C-alpha positions in Angstrom: 74.0 -85.4 49.5 74.7 -89.1 49.2 77.7 -88.4 47.0 79.5 -86.8 50.0 78.8 -89.8 52.1 80.3 -92.1 49.5 83.4 -89.9 49.3 83.8 -89.7 53.1 86.8 -92.0 53.3 88.8 -89.7 51.0 88.4 -86.8 53.6 90.6 -88.8 56.0 93.6 -88.4 53.6 94.2 -84.8 54.5 94.0 -81.7 52.3 94.3 -83.7 49.0 91.5 -86.0 50.2 89.4 -83.0 51.2 89.5 -81.7 47.6 88.7 -85.2 46.3 85.8 -85.4 48.8 84.4 -82.0 47.7 84.8 -82.5 44.0 83.8 -86.2 43.9 80.8 -85.7 46.2 79.6 -82.8 44.1 79.9 -84.7 40.9 78.1 -87.8 42.3 75.3 -85.7 43.9 74.7 -83.6 40.7 74.8 -86.7 38.6 72.3 -88.5 40.8 69.9 -85.5 40.6 70.1 -85.3 36.8 69.6 -89.1 36.5 66.6 -89.0 38.8 65.0 -86.2 36.8 65.5 -88.1 33.5 63.9 -91.2 35.0 61.0 -89.1 36.4 60.4 -87.4 33.0 60.5 -90.7 31.1 58.0 -92.5 33.4 55.5 -89.8 34.3 52.0 -90.4 33.0 51.3 -87.1 31.2 54.2 -86.8 28.7 55.1 -83.4 27.6 53.8 -82.2 24.3 55.8 -80.0 22.1 53.8 -77.6 20.0 54.5 -78.1 16.3 53.7 -75.8 13.4 53.1 -76.8 9.9 55.9 -76.3 7.4 53.4 -75.3 4.7 50.2 -73.5 5.7 46.9 -75.1 4.6 44.8 -73.1 2.3 41.5 -75.0 2.4 38.4 -73.4 3.9 38.3 -75.7 7.0 41.4 -74.0 8.5 39.4 -70.8 9.0 36.5 -72.7 10.5 34.4 -72.2 7.4 33.9 -75.9 6.6 31.0 -76.6 4.3 28.3 -78.5 6.0 27.7 -82.0 4.6 24.4 -82.9 3.1 22.3 -84.9 5.6 18.7 -86.1 5.9 17.1 -87.6 9.0 13.6 -89.1 9.3 12.3 -89.8 12.8 9.2 -90.4 14.8 8.9 -88.1 17.8 6.6 -88.0 20.8 6.0 -89.1 24.3 5.2 -92.6 23.1 8.8 -92.9 21.7 10.6 -92.6 25.0 8.7 -90.7 27.7 9.0 -87.0 26.7 7.6 -85.0 23.8 11.1 -84.6 22.6 11.9 -88.3 22.5 12.7 -89.7 19.1 13.0 -93.0 17.3 14.8 -93.1 13.9 17.4 -94.8 11.8 20.8 -93.1 11.5 20.8 -90.1 9.2 22.1 -90.2 5.6 25.2 -88.1 5.3 26.9 -87.2 2.0 29.8 -84.8 1.6 29.5 -84.5 -2.2 26.0 -84.0 -3.4 22.4 -83.6 -2.1 20.4 -86.5 -0.8 17.9 -87.8 -3.3 14.1 -88.1 -2.7 14.3 -91.8 -3.2 17.0 -92.2 -0.5 14.9 -90.1 1.9 11.9 -92.3 1.3 14.1 -95.4 1.9 15.2 -93.8 5.2 11.6 -93.3 6.1 11.0 -97.0 5.5 13.9 -97.9 7.8 12.6 -95.6 10.6 9.1 -97.1 10.1 10.6 -100.6 10.8 11.9 -99.4 14.2 8.4 -98.5 15.4 6.1 -100.9 17.2 2.6 -101.5 16.0 0.9 -98.9 18.3 3.5 -96.2 17.2 2.9 -97.0 13.5 -0.9 -97.0 13.8 -0.9 -93.4 15.2 1.6 -92.2 12.5 0.4 -94.0 9.4 -1.2 -90.9 7.8 1.8 -88.7 8.8 4.2 -91.2 7.1 2.1 -91.1 3.9 2.1 -87.3 3.9 5.8 -87.2 4.6 6.7 -89.6 1.8 4.3 -87.9 -0.7 5.8 -84.5 0.2 9.4 -85.8 -0.3 8.5 -87.6 -3.6 6.9 -84.4 -5.1 9.6 -82.3 -3.4 9.5 -78.5 -3.7 10.9 -77.3 -7.1 14.0 -76.0 -5.4 14.4 -78.8 -3.0 14.2 -78.4 0.8 16.5 -77.3 3.5 15.3 -77.4 7.1 12.8 -79.3 9.2 9.3 -80.4 8.2 6.8 -81.8 10.6 3.9 -84.1 9.9 1.6 -84.4 13.0 0.2 -87.8 13.8 -3.6 -88.6 13.8 -3.4 -88.3 17.6 -0.9 -85.4 18.2 -1.2 -85.6 22.0 2.2 -85.9 23.6 3.9 -84.4 20.6 3.4 -87.4 18.4 4.6 -86.8 14.8 6.7 -87.9 11.9 9.5 -85.5 10.9 12.1 -85.1 8.2 15.2 -82.9 8.8 17.2 -81.8 5.8 20.6 -80.1 6.2 23.4 -79.1 3.9 25.1 -76.3 2.0 22.1 -76.3 -0.4 18.7 -78.0 -0.5 18.2 -81.8 -0.6 15.5 -83.7 -2.6 16.2 -82.0 -5.9 15.9 -83.9 -9.2 
């Protein structure tokens, strides 16, 4: 409406001024509204997103949600003495490989890294469990292993144990 106020002096000129007042006021008002909308759209925090489609459809299996699971192995100490609950764990980050199964030697190295994170009291309770876990991984089942394997500590109270978790599209620890 400010466009009409700006053009008010033209209205004093009679009928030709009235037309100028109406047309000029409308143009100024509409222009102001359009400009304000452009400024608002450019400065608002959540910018518009325009959906885009791919020009060439992807044909790999991940598009359909059927992505192959990477190979991974995790060795961890678990129990109440590792954080307050029987589900508490201490362990080094898992080994992850997208191409081939994790070897037995790599899993034993991961066990050594986890062992280094434990304090003396936690290690003393799990010494036998660690030896059993590493022997089991070294001799590995003939077809490898896929899943979780638990080795209880000498004092299993509070859920104390030493575990190995093996995941992937096929078993780990194969020769």
